[in-house]
C-alpha positions as CSV (number, residue, x, y, z in Angstrom):
1,M,0.0,0.0,0.0
2,V,1.2,3.5,-0.8
3,P,0.2,6.4,1.5
4,A,-1.8,9.2,-0.1
5,L,0.1,11.8,1.8
6,V,3.4,11.9,3.8
7,V,3.8,14.6,6.5
8,A,7.2,15.2,8.0
9,L,7.2,15.9,11.7
10,P,10.1,17.0,13.9
11,A,9.1,14.3,16.4
12,L,6.2,11.9,17.0
13,P,3.8,12.7,19.9
14,L,4.1,9.9,22.4
15,T,1.8,8.6,25.2
16,P,3.2,8.0,28.7
17,T,3.8,4.4,27.7
18,A,6.0,5.5,24.7
19,K,3.5,4.6,22.0
20,V,2.5,7.0,19.2
21,D,-0.3,9.2,20.4
22,R,-2.5,9.1,17.2
23,A,-5.0,11.6,18.7
24,A,-2.2,14.2,19.0
25,L,-1.0,13.9,15.4
26,P,-1.8,16.9,13.2
27,A,-4.6,16.6,10.7
28,P,-3.3,16.2,7.1
29,Q,-3.6,19.2,4.9
30,W,-4.6,17.7,1.6
31,G,-4.5,20.8,-0.5
32,A,-1.0,21.9,0.6
33,Q,0.9,19.4,-1.4
34,P,1.1,19.7,-5.2
35,A,-0.4,16.6,-6.9
36,P,1.9,14.8,-9.4
37,A,1.1,15.8,-12.9
38,G,0.6,12.4,-14.6
39,R,3.4,10.2,-15.6
40,A,6.9,11.6,-14.9
41,E,9.8,10.8,-17.1
42,P,13.0,9.1,-15.6
43,Q,15.3,11.7,-14.1
44,N,18.6,9.7,-14.4
45,P,20.0,6.5,-16.1
46,V,19.1,4.3,-13.1
47,E,15.4,5.4,-13.2
48,A,15.4,4.9,-17.0
49,T,16.7,1.3,-16.6
50,L,14.2,0.6,-13.9
51,A,11.3,2.0,-16.0
52,Q,12.4,-0.1,-18.9
53,I,12.5,-3.3,-16.7
54,Y,9.1,-2.5,-15.3
55,R,7.6,-1.9,-18.8
56,W,9.1,-5.1,-20.0
57,A,7.8,-7.1,-17.0
58,R,4.3,-5.8,-17.7
59,G,4.6,-6.6,-21.4
60,R,4.4,-3.0,-22.7
61,C,8.0,-2.5,-23.9
62,S,9.0,-2.6,-27.6
63,C,12.4,-3.9,-26.5
64,S,14.4,-5.8,-29.1
65,S,14.6,-9.6,-28.9
66,R,18.0,-11.3,-29.5
67,T,16.7,-14.6,-30.7
68,S,13.5,-16.6,-30.4
69,R,15.1,-18.7,-27.7
70,S,15.6,-15.8,-25.4
71,S,11.9,-14.8,-25.3
72,A,9.9,-15.1,-22.1
73,T,6.5,-16.8,-21.9
74,T,3.7,-15.1,-20.0
75,G,1.0,-16.9,-18.0
76,A,-1.3,-16.6,-21.0
77,G,1.1,-18.5,-23.3
78,R,2.2,-15.3,-25.1
79,T,5.8,-14.5,-25.6
80,R,7.7,-11.3,-24.9
81,P,11.0,-10.3,-26.3
82,A,14.0,-10.6,-24.1
83,L,15.1,-7.5,-22.3
84,T,18.2,-5.9,-23.8
85,L,19.8,-3.3,-21.5
């Protein structure tokens, strides 16, 4: 699960038994954070490689295949080209 909002606090409010006091946490300010504007492009070579691997794993990449032996079979019996980095 991915949180909808992350709020940085200098310290967590604690109860006398050293547990997080949820009632003392500040209310989230939903309008304060700018929403991401759709899909973001990779910012560096590592992100670009990870994005390519993710697209390949989901079957959405037009990556080149080396040979027919190096293709992967999906659960539906379809084949994908091998990932060339």
